[in-house]
Structure formats: structure tokens, C-alpha cells
C-alpha positions as CSV (number, residue, x, y, z in Angstrom):
1,M,3.5,-32.4,16.7
2,A,6.7,-30.6,17.8
3,A,9.1,-29.2,15.2
4,Q,11.8,-31.9,14.4
5,T,15.4,-32.0,13.3
6,G,17.1,-34.3,11.0
7,R,16.9,-35.2,7.3
8,T,13.7,-34.9,5.3
9,Q,12.2,-35.7,1.9
10,S,11.0,-33.6,-1.0
11,K,7.4,-34.7,-0.4
12,F,7.3,-32.5,2.7
13,I,8.1,-29.3,0.7
14,K,5.3,-27.1,-0.3
15,F,5.2,-24.0,-2.5
16,Q,2.8,-21.2,-1.9
17,I,2.4,-18.1,-4.1
18,E,-0.2,-15.4,-4.3
19,D,-2.7,-15.5,-7.1
20,S,-3.7,-12.5,-9.1
21,G,-6.1,-11.4,-6.3
22,G,-3.4,-11.5,-3.6
23,T,-4.5,-14.8,-2.0
24,L,-1.8,-17.4,-1.1
25,R,-2.3,-20.8,-2.9
26,D,-0.5,-24.1,-2.7
27,I,0.8,-25.1,-6.1
28,P,1.9,-28.6,-7.1
29,I,5.6,-28.8,-8.0
30,H,8.0,-31.4,-9.3
31,S,11.1,-29.3,-9.0
32,I,12.3,-26.1,-7.6
33,N,15.7,-24.4,-8.0
34,G,18.1,-23.8,-5.1
35,L,16.9,-21.5,-2.4
36,G,19.0,-18.5,-1.2
37,L,20.5,-15.3,-2.5
38,E,23.4,-15.2,-4.9
39,Y,26.0,-12.5,-4.7
40,G,28.0,-11.3,-7.6
41,E,31.7,-10.7,-7.3
42,V,33.6,-7.5,-7.9
43,D,37.3,-8.0,-8.5
44,V,39.2,-5.4,-6.5
45,S,42.8,-6.9,-7.0
46,A,45.7,-4.8,-8.2
47,I,48.5,-6.0,-10.4
48,Q,50.9,-6.2,-7.5
49,D,48.6,-8.3,-5.4
50,A,49.7,-12.0,-5.0
51,V,46.2,-13.2,-4.7
52,K,43.0,-11.8,-6.3
53,G,40.8,-9.9,-4.0
54,F,36.9,-9.7,-4.3
55,L,34.1,-7.8,-2.8
56,S,30.6,-9.2,-2.6
57,G,28.2,-7.5,-5.0
58,Q,24.4,-7.0,-4.8
59,A,22.2,-9.9,-3.9
60,D,20.2,-11.5,-6.7
61,Y,17.3,-14.0,-6.5
62,S,15.5,-16.0,-9.1
63,L,13.0,-18.8,-8.7
64,E,12.3,-21.5,-11.1
65,V,9.6,-24.1,-10.6
66,S,8.0,-26.9,-12.6
67,G,5.2,-29.3,-12.1
68,P,2.1,-31.0,-13.4
69,V,-0.4,-28.9,-15.4
70,D,-3.6,-28.9,-13.3
71,T,-6.9,-26.9,-13.8
72,A,-8.4,-27.7,-10.4
73,A,-10.2,-24.8,-8.6
74,A,-8.3,-22.5,-6.3
75,Q,-8.1,-23.6,-2.7
76,A,-7.1,-21.7,0.4
77,A,-3.5,-22.3,1.3
78,S,-2.7,-24.9,3.9
79,G,-1.5,-23.9,7.4
80,S,1.0,-25.3,9.8
81,A,1.1,-29.1,10.2
82,A,-1.2,-29.7,7.2
83,A,-0.7,-31.2,3.8
84,A,-0.7,-28.8,0.9
85,A,-4.2,-27.9,-0.2
86,L,-3.4,-27.9,-3.9
87,S,-4.8,-25.4,-6.3
88,G,-4.5,-26.0,-10.0
89,S,-1.2,-24.8,-11.3
90,H,-2.7,-23.5,-14.5
91,T,-5.6,-22.0,-12.7
92,V,-3.2,-19.8,-10.7
93,L,-0.1,-19.3,-12.8
94,S,-1.6,-18.5,-16.2
95,D,-2.9,-15.2,-14.8
96,L,0.5,-14.2,-13.3
97,A,2.8,-14.2,-16.4
98,G,3.7,-10.7,-17.4
99,A,1.8,-8.9,-14.7
100,L,3.8,-6.4,-12.8
101,T,2.2,-6.8,-9.5
102,P,4.6,-8.0,-6.7
103,L,3.6,-11.4,-5.3
104,G,4.4,-13.0,-1.9
105,F,5.6,-16.5,-1.9
106,G,6.9,-19.2,0.5
107,I,8.7,-22.4,0.3
108,Y,8.0,-24.5,3.3
109,I,10.4,-27.3,4.3
110,G,8.8,-29.9,6.6
111,I,11.3,-31.9,8.5
112,R,10.2,-35.5,8.4
113,H,6.5,-34.5,8.3
114,Y,4.3,-31.7,6.8
115,W,5.8,-28.2,7.5
116,E,4.8,-26.6,10.8
117,T,5.7,-23.3,12.5
118,G,9.3,-23.5,13.8
119,E,10.7,-25.4,10.7
120,P,12.4,-23.7,7.8
121,V,10.6,-21.4,5.3
122,F,12.1,-19.2,2.7
123,G,10.1,-16.4,1.2
124,L,8.7,-13.0,1.2
125,S,5.4,-11.2,2.1
126,S,4.2,-8.9,-0.6
127,S,3.4,-5.2,-0.4
128,A,3.1,-2.5,-3.0
129,A,6.9,-2.5,-3.3
130,N,8.0,-6.0,-2.3
131,G,7.6,-9.4,-3.9
132,I,8.4,-11.4,-7.0
133,I,7.0,-11.2,-10.5
134,C,6.3,-14.0,-12.9
135,I,8.3,-13.5,-16.1
136,N,7.7,-16.8,-17.8
137,Y,4.9,-19.5,-17.7
138,N,5.1,-22.3,-20.2
139,V,3.2,-25.5,-20.7
140,S,4.7,-28.6,-22.4
141,P,2.0,-30.6,-24.0
142,D,4.3,-33.7,-24.3
143,G,4.2,-34.4,-20.6
144,M,1.5,-32.0,-19.5
145,T,3.9,-30.1,-17.3
146,Y,4.5,-26.4,-16.7
147,S,7.6,-24.4,-16.0
148,A,7.5,-20.9,-14.4
149,S,10.2,-18.3,-13.8
150,F,10.1,-15.5,-11.2
151,R,12.3,-12.6,-10.5
152,M,12.4,-9.9,-7.9
153,Y,10.2,-6.8,-8.2
154,P,12.4,-3.7,-8.8
155,A,13.8,-2.3,-5.5
156,S,12.1,-5.1,-3.4
157,A,13.3,-6.4,-0.1
158,A,15.2,-9.6,-0.3
159,P,13.5,-12.9,0.5
160,A,14.7,-14.5,3.7
161,W,14.8,-17.6,5.8
162,G,12.4,-17.8,8.7
163,T,10.4,-20.2,10.8
164,S,6.8,-18.8,10.5
165,A,4.2,-18.7,7.8
166,I,4.4,-16.1,5.0
167,T,1.4,-13.8,5.1
């Protein structure tokens, strides 16, 4: 199927993150925060300026996801034009909280079908100095849902938009 254009639905979004062994896994999600970098503002205006002036500060990125608690076995991540091959959220995420190993991740946006090469993906491949780290993983027993927070590894490259799979 050729990459498409137009509006899409959240059911065609998949989230992949590396597990503690460095293998990408598809994780079930209910929600994910906005995608993209945020830039702080530095006020550079002087008293005599008629209008405030600003410079863009350093980029910042944080990732917040939530979804159902699942203890299914880990599965190999899905590829292009395939539905997510879901691994258990608890199986993968419970080992990541507090670890200082940079992790690769990808958020794949399928346009009117499951994501395929050529459609939007936001993420970052990991290396010894690039990736995100999990700073928080919590389970809510009320609804059997999880929430996880990720921040950038110190001095990491910034995640970026692309159209090919994260490796």
C-alpha cells in the first residue's frame, strides 16, 4: 500500500521503545503527550524597547505515555505496514524506571492505515550517548493502567521527525 495523505485516527499510532536489553518493542498506549521540541524563551528586551524581544532557548523534550497494564511476553517490534505486535507494558516498562541507559524510541503515525515507510515518525535511535531515560513508571490498581515519563539522556541529540523506521 502506498503512503497516504489526509486525516487519520489514533488507532493507527504505535509506540515503540527499547527494552532493558536494547530490543525495540511495541507497547500498548491509551494516551501520549504532544510530539515535538519545546524551546524556552529568553527575554532580551531593554527598557526603551516598545515591544518585548525574545530569543529562542535550548530545546527540551519530555514524553508521557499511559495505557493498560499488560504482562504479556515481549514480542519483536512490528515493521512497516503492520499492526503493532504488542509486548506487555509491565513486562517492558517495569525494568526501565530509574535505569540510566539511553533508550531509542519511535512514535509512528499511520495515515488512514497502519504506519508504513514514508509516513510520519518521531523518535530517536539510541547509542551510548543518545536516547531517553524512564524517570517514572506507576501502576494505578483502580483501572489497571500505567503511566510512564521519559526525559532526554544528558547531552543527547534531539529526537526528530522522519519517514523511516527507528533502528
